[in-house]
Residue frames as a rotation matrix with the C-alpha (Angstrom) as fourth column:
UNK 1
0.603 0.235 -0.762 3.46
0.108 0.923 0.370 76.33
0.790 -0.305 0.531 35.39
UNK 2
0.559 -0.375 0.739 4.76
-0.820 -0.379 0.428 76.08
0.120 -0.846 -0.520 38.93
UNK 3
-0.201 -0.709 -0.676 7.71
-0.350 0.697 -0.626 73.89
0.915 0.111 -0.388 39.90
UNK 4
0.812 0.439 0.385 7.29
-0.535 0.296 0.791 71.41
0.234 -0.848 0.475 42.74
UNK 5
-0.400 -0.915 0.047 10.08
-0.837 0.344 -0.426 69.82
0.373 -0.210 -0.904 44.80
UNK 6
0.737 0.582 -0.344 9.33
-0.422 0.794 0.438 66.15
0.528 -0.178 0.831 45.25
UNK 7
0.021 -0.725 0.689 11.22
-0.979 0.125 0.160 64.63
-0.202 -0.678 -0.707 48.17
UNK 8
0.809 0.155 -0.567 12.60
-0.323 0.923 -0.209 61.23
0.491 0.352 0.797 47.36
UNK 9
0.857 -0.508 -0.083 15.26
0.410 0.577 0.706 58.89
-0.311 -0.639 0.703 48.69
UNK 10
0.022 -0.905 0.425 17.81
0.997 -0.013 -0.080 60.63
0.078 0.426 0.902 46.49
UNK 11
-0.707 -0.247 -0.663 16.80
0.397 -0.914 -0.083 64.22
-0.585 -0.322 0.744 47.28
UNK 12
0.107 0.843 -0.527 14.67
-0.056 -0.524 -0.850 66.82
-0.993 0.120 -0.009 45.57
UNK 13
-0.642 -0.178 0.746 13.69
0.725 0.174 0.666 66.77
-0.248 0.969 0.017 41.94
UNK 14
-0.556 0.453 -0.697 12.25
-0.325 -0.890 -0.319 69.86
-0.765 0.049 0.642 40.30
UNK 15
-0.693 0.412 0.592 9.19
0.694 0.604 0.392 68.96
-0.196 0.682 -0.704 38.23
UNK 16
-0.823 0.561 -0.087 6.58
-0.557 -0.768 0.316 70.87
0.110 0.309 0.945 36.34
UNK 17
-0.251 0.820 0.514 3.00
-0.419 0.386 -0.822 69.87
-0.872 -0.422 0.247 37.16
UNK 18
0.773 0.632 0.060 1.98
-0.279 0.422 -0.863 67.20
-0.570 0.650 0.502 34.65
UNK 19
0.307 -0.732 -0.608 5.56
-0.925 -0.078 -0.373 66.73
0.226 0.677 -0.701 33.40
UNK 20
0.861 -0.138 -0.489 7.55
0.143 0.989 -0.026 63.55
0.487 -0.047 0.872 33.26
UNK 21
0.853 -0.521 0.034 10.44
-0.130 -0.149 0.980 62.90
-0.506 -0.840 -0.195 35.63
UNK 22
0.042 -0.953 0.300 13.12
0.121 0.303 0.945 61.39
-0.992 -0.003 0.128 33.42
UNK 23
-0.919 -0.392 0.040 12.25
0.055 -0.026 0.998 61.17
-0.390 0.920 0.046 29.74
UNK 24
-0.503 0.750 -0.430 9.54
-0.863 -0.414 0.288 61.55
0.038 0.516 0.856 27.18
UNK 25
-0.349 0.365 -0.863 8.79
-0.215 0.865 0.453 57.83
0.912 0.344 -0.223 27.49
UNK 26
-0.950 0.009 -0.311 8.12
0.300 0.289 -0.909 58.05
0.082 -0.957 -0.277 31.24
UNK 27
-0.015 0.997 0.069 4.49
0.813 -0.028 0.581 58.19
0.582 0.065 -0.811 32.32
UNK 28
-0.129 0.005 0.992 3.39
-0.258 -0.966 -0.029 61.46
0.957 -0.260 0.126 33.92
UNK 29
-0.966 -0.183 -0.183 3.49
0.141 0.221 -0.965 61.67
0.217 -0.958 -0.188 37.70
UNK 30
-0.174 0.977 -0.121 -0.04
0.804 0.212 0.556 61.05
0.569 -0.001 -0.822 38.99
UNK 31
-0.091 0.246 0.965 -1.79
-0.196 -0.954 0.225 64.12
0.976 -0.169 0.135 40.39
UNK 32
0.890 0.443 -0.105 -2.53
-0.010 0.250 0.968 62.24
0.455 -0.861 0.227 43.63
UNK 33
0.342 -0.851 -0.398 1.23
0.936 0.344 0.068 61.80
0.079 -0.396 0.915 44.20
UNK 34
-0.457 -0.500 0.736 1.97
0.498 -0.829 -0.253 65.43
0.736 0.251 0.628 43.35
UNK 35
0.362 0.678 0.640 -0.73
-0.215 -0.607 0.765 66.56
0.907 -0.414 -0.074 45.78
UNK 36
0.941 -0.048 -0.334 1.11
0.323 0.414 0.851 64.72
0.098 -0.909 0.405 48.59
UNK 37
0.082 -0.981 0.176 4.53
0.799 -0.040 -0.600 66.19
0.595 0.190 0.781 47.71
UNK 38
0.881 0.084 -0.466 6.03
0.390 -0.688 0.612 68.60
-0.269 -0.721 -0.638 50.22
UNK 39
0.674 -0.684 0.280 8.78
-0.158 -0.504 -0.849 71.12
0.722 0.528 -0.448 49.51
UNK 40
0.093 -0.743 -0.663 12.13
0.909 0.335 -0.249 70.79
0.407 -0.579 0.706 51.21
UNK 41
0.889 0.306 -0.340 12.29
0.443 -0.763 0.470 73.50
-0.115 -0.569 -0.814 53.86
UNK 42
0.062 -0.869 0.491 14.86
0.615 -0.354 -0.704 76.28
0.786 0.346 0.513 53.60
UNK 43
0.394 0.003 0.919 16.31
-0.466 -0.861 0.203 78.70
0.793 -0.508 -0.337 56.12
UNK 44
-0.486 -0.783 0.387 18.00
-0.700 0.085 -0.709 78.20
0.523 -0.616 -0.590 59.48
UNK 45
-0.017 0.535 0.844 15.20
-0.879 0.395 -0.268 76.14
-0.477 -0.747 0.464 61.06
UNK 46
0.904 0.425 0.044 15.45
-0.333 0.766 -0.550 73.58
-0.268 0.483 0.834 58.24
UNK 47
0.564 -0.778 -0.276 19.19
-0.129 0.248 -0.960 73.47
0.816 0.577 0.039 57.55
UNK 48
0.763 -0.197 0.616 20.46
-0.632 -0.022 0.775 71.90
-0.139 -0.980 -0.141 60.75
UNK 49
0.024 -0.827 -0.561 23.92
-0.620 0.428 -0.658 70.40
0.784 0.364 -0.502 60.94
UNK 50
0.599 0.052 -0.799 24.98
0.439 0.813 0.382 67.50
0.670 -0.580 0.464 63.13
UNK 51
0.040 -0.568 0.822 26.20
-0.483 -0.731 -0.482 68.99
0.875 -0.378 -0.304 66.42
UNK 52
0.772 0.340 0.537 25.65
-0.629 0.288 0.722 66.34
0.091 -0.895 0.437 69.08
UNK 53
-0.143 -0.850 0.507 27.97
-0.847 0.370 0.382 63.76
-0.513 -0.374 -0.773 70.61
UNK 54
-0.403 -0.072 -0.912 28.75
-0.639 0.736 0.224 60.44
0.655 0.673 -0.343 68.96
UNK 55
0.545 0.669 0.505 26.54
-0.838 0.421 0.346 57.67
0.019 -0.612 0.791 70.35
UNK 56
0.969 -0.168 0.181 28.44
0.129 0.969 0.211 54.66
-0.211 -0.181 0.961 71.70
UNK 57
0.128 -0.991 0.047 32.04
0.331 0.087 0.940 53.78
-0.935 -0.105 0.339 70.89
UNK 58
0.750 -0.004 -0.661 33.55
-0.554 -0.549 -0.626 55.67
-0.361 0.836 -0.414 67.97
UNK 59
0.236 -0.636 0.734 35.42
0.287 0.768 0.573 53.21
-0.928 0.076 0.364 65.74
UNK 60
-0.446 -0.621 -0.644 37.50
-0.343 -0.546 0.764 53.74
-0.826 0.562 0.030 62.60
UNK 61
-0.972 0.163 -0.168 35.34
-0.110 0.314 0.943 51.64
0.207 0.935 -0.288 60.24
UNK 62
-0.240 0.966 0.100 31.59
-0.902 -0.260 0.345 51.38
0.359 -0.008 0.933 59.72
UNK 63
-0.938 -0.117 0.325 31.46
-0.236 0.905 -0.353 47.60
-0.253 -0.408 -0.877 60.15
UNK 64
-0.689 0.724 0.036 28.19
0.613 0.555 0.563 45.63
0.388 0.410 -0.826 59.83
UNK 65
-0.866 0.453 -0.212 25.12
-0.257 -0.766 -0.589 47.89
-0.429 -0.456 0.780 60.02
UNK 66
-0.374 0.820 0.432 21.40
0.920 0.386 0.064 47.80
-0.114 0.422 -0.899 59.36
UNK 67
-0.888 0.043 0.457 19.34
0.160 -0.905 0.395 50.63
0.431 0.424 0.797 57.91
UNK 68
-0.155 0.865 -0.478 16.50
0.831 -0.147 -0.536 52.65
-0.534 -0.480 -0.696 59.41
UNK 69
-0.574 -0.001 0.819 14.78
0.607 -0.672 0.424 55.36
0.550 0.740 0.386 57.34
UNK 70
-0.236 0.439 -0.867 13.63
0.783 -0.442 -0.437 58.53
-0.575 -0.782 -0.239 59.10
UNK 71
-0.355 0.231 0.906 11.51
0.641 -0.645 0.416 61.27
0.680 0.728 0.081 57.51
UNK 72
-0.483 0.158 -0.861 10.85
0.707 -0.510 -0.490 64.56
-0.516 -0.846 0.134 59.30
UNK 73
-0.223 0.498 0.838 8.10
0.677 -0.539 0.500 67.04
0.701 0.679 -0.217 58.36
UNK 74
-0.386 0.105 -0.916 7.67
0.749 -0.544 -0.378 70.43
-0.538 -0.833 0.131 60.03
UNK 75
-0.201 0.405 -0.892 5.35
-0.233 -0.904 -0.358 73.27
-0.951 0.136 0.276 59.04
UNK 76
0.750 0.625 0.217 4.25
-0.021 0.350 -0.937 71.17
-0.661 0.698 0.275 56.04
UNK 77
0.602 -0.642 -0.475 7.81
-0.736 -0.214 -0.643 70.99
0.311 0.736 -0.601 54.68
UNK 78
0.774 -0.432 -0.463 10.56
0.406 0.900 -0.162 68.36
0.486 -0.063 0.871 54.58
UNK 79
0.641 -0.672 0.372 13.34
-0.760 -0.486 0.432 68.71
-0.110 -0.559 -0.822 57.15
UNK 80
0.604 -0.467 -0.645 16.36
-0.181 0.708 -0.682 66.71
0.776 0.529 0.343 55.95
UNK 81
0.875 -0.483 0.008 18.56
0.164 0.313 0.935 64.80
-0.455 -0.818 0.353 58.36
UNK 82
0.616 -0.685 -0.388 22.09
-0.787 -0.548 -0.283 66.04
-0.019 0.480 -0.877 57.66
UNK 83
0.562 -0.618 -0.550 25.06
0.215 0.752 -0.624 63.91
0.799 0.232 0.555 56.73
UNK 84
-0.342 -0.894 0.290 27.45
-0.156 -0.250 -0.956 63.44
0.927 -0.372 -0.054 59.64
UNK 85
0.501 0.487 0.715 25.17
-0.821 0.007 0.571 62.52
0.273 -0.874 0.403 62.53
UNK 86
0.910 -0.100 0.403 27.29
-0.161 0.810 0.564 60.13
-0.383 -0.578 0.721 64.63
UNK 87
0.565 -0.777 0.278 30.53
0.760 0.358 -0.543 60.65
0.322 0.518 0.792 62.67
UNK 88
0.546 -0.461 -0.700 33.55
0.343 -0.640 0.688 62.58
-0.765 -0.615 -0.191 63.94
UNK 89
0.958 -0.283 0.041 35.40
-0.111 -0.499 -0.860 65.04
0.264 0.819 -0.509 61.77
UNK 90
-0.374 0.036 -0.927 37.53
-0.762 -0.582 0.285 65.42
-0.529 0.813 0.245 59.86
UNK 91
0.121 0.414 0.902 35.67
0.310 0.848 -0.430 63.62
-0.943 0.332 -0.026 57.14
UNK 92
-0.912 -0.339 -0.230 35.85
-0.144 -0.259 0.955 63.43
-0.383 0.904 0.187 53.37
UNK 93
0.102 0.994 0.037 32.79
-0.039 0.041 -0.998 64.01
-0.994 0.101 0.043 51.21
UNK 94
-0.969 -0.217 0.116 31.89
0.109 0.043 0.993 63.31
-0.220 0.975 -0.018 47.63
UNK 95
-0.627 0.762 0.159 28.69
-0.011 -0.212 0.977 64.85
0.779 0.611 0.141 46.23
UNK 96
-0.038 0.625 0.780 27.30
-0.827 -0.458 0.326 65.51
0.561 -0.632 0.535 49.72
UNK 97
0.890 0.287 -0.354 28.02
-0.096 0.878 0.469 61.95
0.445 -0.383 0.809 50.95
UNK 98
0.385 -0.767 0.514 30.58
-0.872 -0.120 0.474 61.19
-0.302 -0.631 -0.715 53.63
UNK 99
0.665 -0.223 -0.713 33.08
-0.344 0.756 -0.557 58.70
0.663 0.615 0.426 52.22
UNK 100
-0.044 -0.681 -0.731 35.44
0.661 0.529 -0.532 58.62
0.749 -0.506 0.427 55.20
UNK 101
0.716 0.239 0.656 35.38
-0.320 -0.722 0.613 59.97
0.620 -0.649 -0.441 58.76
UNK 102
-0.316 -0.833 0.454 37.81
-0.821 0.001 -0.571 59.92
0.475 -0.553 -0.685 61.66
UNK 103
-0.997 0.078 0.017 35.45
0.062 0.885 -0.462 57.48
-0.051 -0.459 -0.887 63.38
UNK 104
-0.382 0.918 -0.107 31.84
-0.359 -0.041 0.932 56.29
0.852 0.395 0.345 63.42
UNK 105
-0.635 0.245 0.732 29.48
-0.751 0.024 -0.660 55.92
-0.179 -0.969 0.168 66.37
UNK 106
-0.709 0.408 0.576 26.74
0.158 0.887 -0.434 53.37
-0.688 -0.216 -0.693 67.00
UNK 107
0.403 0.787 0.467 24.46
0.757 0.000 -0.653 55.22
-0.514 0.617 -0.596 64.55
UNK 108
-0.560 -0.678 -0.475 25.46
0.188 -0.663 0.725 57.40
-0.807 0.317 0.499 61.64
UNK 109
0.765 0.636 0.103 24.11
0.268 -0.170 -0.948 59.30
-0.585 0.753 -0.300 58.63
UNK 110
-0.285 -0.915 0.286 26.41
0.657 0.030 0.753 59.46
-0.698 0.402 0.593 55.62
UNK 111
-0.884 0.096 0.458 24.13
0.330 -0.565 0.756 61.58
0.332 0.819 0.468 53.42
UNK 112
-0.833 0.552 0.018 20.94
-0.439 -0.642 -0.628 63.66
-0.336 -0.531 0.778 53.76
UNK 113
-0.617 0.601 -0.508 18.52
-0.337 0.382 0.860 60.96
0.711 0.702 -0.033 52.55
UNK 114
0.260 0.715 0.649 17.17
-0.932 0.011 0.361 60.00
0.251 -0.699 0.670 55.99
UNK 115
0.629 -0.126 -0.768 19.00
0.049 0.991 -0.122 56.66
0.776 0.039 0.629 55.98
UNK 116
0.367 -0.483 0.795 20.43
-0.929 -0.229 0.289 55.98
0.043 -0.845 -0.533 59.44
UNK 117
0.211 -0.405 -0.889 22.97
-0.191 0.875 -0.444 53.16
0.959 0.264 0.107 59.69
UNK 118
0.604 0.099 0.791 22.89
-0.795 0.001 0.606 51.40
0.059 -0.995 0.079 63.06
UNK 119
-0.487 -0.867 -0.110 25.74
-0.828 0.498 -0.258 49.18
0.278 -0.035 -0.960 64.22
UNK 120
0.105 0.492 -0.864 24.69
-0.189 0.863 0.468 45.51
0.976 0.114 0.183 64.32
UNK 121
-0.250 -0.132 -0.959 23.79
0.743 0.608 -0.278 44.42
0.620 -0.782 -0.054 67.84
UNK 122
-0.995 -0.079 0.067 22.97
0.026 -0.815 -0.579 47.92
0.100 -0.574 0.813 69.14
UNK 123
-0.132 0.979 -0.153 19.56
0.968 0.160 0.194 48.55
0.214 -0.123 -0.969 70.74
UNK 124
-0.930 -0.279 -0.238 18.94
0.311 -0.944 -0.109 52.25
-0.194 -0.175 0.965 70.18
UNK 125
0.131 0.990 -0.048 15.94
0.881 -0.139 -0.452 54.57
-0.454 0.017 -0.891 70.03
UNK 126
0.448 0.122 0.886 15.10
0.644 -0.731 -0.225 57.88
0.620 0.672 -0.406 68.40
UNK 127
0.980 -0.124 -0.153 16.36
0.042 -0.628 0.777 59.51
-0.192 -0.768 -0.611 71.62
UNK 128
0.197 -0.973 0.122 19.92
0.468 0.202 0.860 58.41
-0.862 -0.113 0.495 70.76
UNK 129
-0.059 -0.181 0.982 19.57
0.995 -0.091 0.043 59.58
0.082 0.979 0.185 67.15
UNK 130
0.712 0.386 0.586 18.30
0.381 -0.914 0.140 63.05
0.590 0.124 -0.798 68.11
UNK 131
0.826 -0.509 -0.241 20.95
0.095 -0.297 0.950 63.35
-0.556 -0.808 -0.197 70.86
UNK 132
-0.089 -0.898 0.431 23.67
0.731 0.235 0.640 62.58
-0.676 0.372 0.636 68.28
UNK 133
0.131 0.225 0.966 22.07
0.873 -0.487 -0.005 65.09
0.469 0.844 -0.260 65.93
UNK 134
-0.857 -0.419 -0.301 22.10
0.516 -0.709 -0.481 67.69
-0.012 -0.567 0.824 68.72
UNK 135
-0.644 0.713 0.278 18.38
-0.394 -0.620 0.678 68.41
0.656 0.327 0.680 68.35
UNK 136
-0.729 0.426 0.536 15.47
-0.524 0.157 -0.837 68.11
-0.441 -0.891 0.109 70.82
UNK 137
-0.523 0.667 -0.530 12.69
-0.235 0.485 0.842 65.56
0.819 0.565 -0.097 70.48
UNK 138
-0.921 0.357 0.159 9.71
-0.082 0.221 -0.972 65.20
-0.382 -0.908 -0.174 72.82
UNK 139
-0.280 0.903 0.326 5.93
0.857 0.388 -0.339 64.87
-0.432 0.184 -0.883 72.62
UNK 140
0.720 0.625 -0.301 5.72
0.477 -0.761 -0.441 68.61
-0.505 0.174 -0.846 71.80
UNK 141
0.385 -0.661 -0.644 9.16
-0.618 -0.703 0.352 69.46
-0.686 0.262 -0.679 70.29
UNK 142
0.663 -0.285 0.692 10.70
0.644 0.688 -0.334 68.38
-0.381 0.667 0.640 67.00
UNK 143
-0.271 -0.865 0.423 14.02
0.901 -0.382 -0.204 70.17
0.338 0.326 0.883 66.48
UNK 144
-0.981 -0.153 -0.122 13.23
0.186 -0.921 -0.342 73.90
-0.060 -0.358 0.932 66.58
UNK 145
-0.492 0.869 0.059 9.50
-0.340 -0.254 0.905 73.35
0.801 0.425 0.420 66.00
UNK 146
-0.926 0.295 0.238 6.87
-0.182 0.204 -0.962 73.21
-0.332 -0.933 -0.136 68.77
UNK 147
-0.614 0.782 0.107 3.50
0.704 0.482 0.522 71.51
0.356 0.396 -0.846 68.36
UNK 148
-0.438 0.568 0.697 0.53
-0.340 -0.822 0.457 73.87
0.832 -0.037 0.553 68.60
UNK 149
-0.731 0.208 0.650 -1.25
-0.660 0.027 -0.751 73.92
-0.174 -0.978 0.117 71.94
UNK 150
0.237 0.867 0.439 -3.39
-0.713 0.462 -0.527 70.83
-0.660 -0.188 0.727 72.34
UNK 151
0.890 -0.003 -0.455 -1.42
-0.357 0.615 -0.703 68.85
0.282 0.788 0.546 69.72
UNK 152
0.488 -0.760 0.430 1.66
-0.183 0.392 0.901 66.63
-0.853 -0.518 0.052 69.76
UNK 153
-0.399 -0.675 -0.621 4.44
-0.883 0.100 0.458 65.53
-0.247 0.731 -0.636 67.50
UNK 154
0.750 0.657 0.075 2.96
-0.587 0.713 -0.384 62.74
-0.306 0.244 0.920 65.37
UNK 155
-0.455 -0.888 0.065 5.01
-0.791 0.436 0.429 59.60
-0.409 0.144 -0.901 64.85
UNK 156
0.773 0.608 -0.182 4.40
-0.619 0.658 -0.428 56.71
-0.140 0.443 0.885 62.45
UNK 157
-0.388 -0.844 0.371 6.36
-0.654 0.535 0.535 53.47
-0.650 -0.035 -0.759 62.29
UNK 158
-0.944 -0.011 0.329 5.93
0.220 0.722 0.656 51.49
-0.245 0.692 -0.679 59.08
UNK 159
-0.695 0.670 0.259 2.85
-0.018 -0.377 0.926 53.60
0.719 0.639 0.275 58.34
UNK 160
0.211 0.783 -0.585 1.15
0.671 0.319 0.669 52.91
0.711 -0.534 -0.458 61.71
UNK 161
0.493 0.018 0.870 0.70
-0.402 -0.882 0.246 55.53
0.772 -0.471 -0.427 64.46
UNK 162
-0.385 -0.627 -0.677 3.12
0.566 0.418 -0.710 55.31
0.729 -0.657 0.194 67.41
UNK 163
0.549 0.782 0.295 1.30
0.209 -0.470 0.858 56.29
0.809 -0.410 -0.421 70.60
UNK 164
0.539 -0.443 -0.716 4.15
0.816 0.065 0.574 56.27
-0.208 -0.894 0.397 73.14
UNK 165
0.594 -0.377 -0.711 6.68
-0.102 -0.912 0.398 59.09
-0.798 -0.164 -0.580 73.52
UNK 166
0.935 -0.207 -0.290 8.58
-0.309 -0.070 -0.948 59.89
0.176 0.976 -0.129 70.28
UNK 167
0.077 -0.992 0.095 12.05
-0.985 -0.091 -0.148 59.40
0.155 -0.082 -0.984 71.82
UNK 168
-0.066 -0.056 0.996 11.09
-0.602 0.798 0.005 55.81
-0.795 -0.600 -0.086 72.73
UNK 169
0.857 0.379 -0.350 10.71
-0.499 0.438 -0.748 54.59
-0.130 0.816 0.564 69.13
UNK 170
0.310 -0.782 0.541 13.20
0.055 0.583 0.811 51.72
-0.949 -0.222 0.224 68.68
UNK 171
0.155 -0.382 -0.911 15.58
-0.960 -0.275 -0.049 51.81
-0.232 0.882 -0.410 65.73
UNK 172
0.195 0.024 0.980 14.94
-0.093 0.996 -0.006 48.35
-0.976 -0.090 0.197 64.29
UNK 173
-0.759 -0.588 0.281 16.14
0.194 0.208 0.959 46.89
-0.622 0.782 -0.044 60.98
UNK 174
-0.849 0.289 0.443 14.37
0.437 -0.088 0.895 48.44
0.298 0.953 -0.052 57.99
UNK 175
-0.071 0.819 -0.569 11.94
0.831 -0.267 -0.488 50.52
-0.552 -0.508 -0.661 60.03
UNK 176
-0.451 0.081 0.889 10.31
0.569 -0.741 0.356 53.45
0.687 0.667 0.288 58.21
UNK 177
-0.183 0.294 -0.938 9.84
0.913 -0.303 -0.273 56.20
-0.364 -0.906 -0.213 60.82
UNK 178
-0.257 0.206 0.944 7.95
0.534 -0.784 0.316 59.42
0.805 0.586 0.091 60.04
UNK 179
-0.364 0.127 -0.923 7.80
0.832 -0.401 -0.384 62.37
-0.418 -0.907 0.040 62.47
UNK 180
-0.265 0.374 0.888 5.53
0.626 -0.634 0.454 65.37
0.733 0.677 -0.066 61.89
UNK 181
-0.381 0.322 -0.867 4.69
0.664 -0.558 -0.499 68.64
-0.644 -0.765 -0.001 63.56
UNK 182
-0.696 0.253 -0.672 2.16
-0.537 -0.805 0.252 70.81
-0.477 0.536 0.696 61.77
UNK 183
0.262 0.870 -0.418 -0.34
-0.952 0.162 -0.258 69.69
-0.156 0.466 0.871 59.13
UNK 184
0.366 -0.036 0.930 -0.70
-0.156 0.983 0.099 65.94
-0.917 -0.182 0.355 58.66
UNK 185
-0.140 -0.453 -0.881 1.46
-0.990 0.034 0.140 64.45
-0.034 0.891 -0.453 55.93
UNK 186
0.878 0.473 -0.075 0.38
-0.476 0.879 -0.028 60.96
0.052 0.060 0.997 54.79
UNK 187
0.153 -0.901 0.405 3.22
-0.756 0.157 0.635 58.74
-0.636 -0.403 -0.658 56.08
UNK 188
0.010 -0.264 -0.964 5.08
-0.789 0.590 -0.170 56.24
0.614 0.763 -0.203 53.96
UNK 189
0.820 0.329 0.468 4.77
-0.552 0.670 0.497 52.67
-0.149 -0.666 0.731 55.19
UNK 190
0.657 -0.647 0.387 8.01
0.573 0.762 0.302 51.41
-0.490 0.023 0.871 53.66
UNK 191
0.542 -0.627 -0.560 11.32
-0.704 -0.703 0.106 52.43
-0.460 0.336 -0.822 52.11
UNK 192
0.941 -0.311 -0.132 13.52
0.149 0.733 -0.663 50.71
0.304 0.605 0.736 49.56
UNK 193
0.706 -0.706 0.057 16.77
-0.286 -0.211 0.935 50.19
-0.648 -0.676 -0.351 51.44
UNK 194
0.298 -0.698 -0.651 20.10
-0.924 -0.039 -0.381 50.01
0.240 0.715 -0.656 49.63
UNK 195
0.679 -0.117 -0.725 21.58
0.047 0.992 -0.117 46.50
0.733 0.045 0.679 49.35
UNK 196
-0.238 -0.850 -0.469 23.56
0.506 0.304 -0.807 45.50
0.829 -0.429 0.358 52.42
UNK 197
-0.795 0.009 0.607 21.64
-0.449 -0.681 -0.578 47.66
0.408 -0.732 0.545 54.87
């Protein structure tokens, strides 16, 4: 039996085809869901750290924030947003999650789940998020990946296609944003946000 990495809000879970996720009493994962699962990409093109500038004023506490969930797929694999986008070092981590940083910008990622925390009152777009990440985003570029000739980076907001330029997508409360370059991945239309985001 082959193992499959299922990307979820908490990270990858290794599963055997037809196996149960947690216990013998759990129902098996439906084949239709397994067929949509994508592996988490490995190697230098997929393991990108946060290297861009902090967006907005960098302040010592997170303060009130709302959540936006961003999923990135390239070459039919998951590309995780790293912890630390929009946070200045030094920082403290616990189990891959930033628990304290020198300061926090207008948008920040504390862990690699795709949850972006945006300071209340800020009006930001994907352009600001990718700038803070230190990665390019355009109609034909998604980090180090380029769309094949005649195609573009696909963007979905809450499961619906976004037809304007990818950097122009607004970061609004509880938006589910999916970006893809390569084979089509059926986009999620929603995300279960943690309480308080």
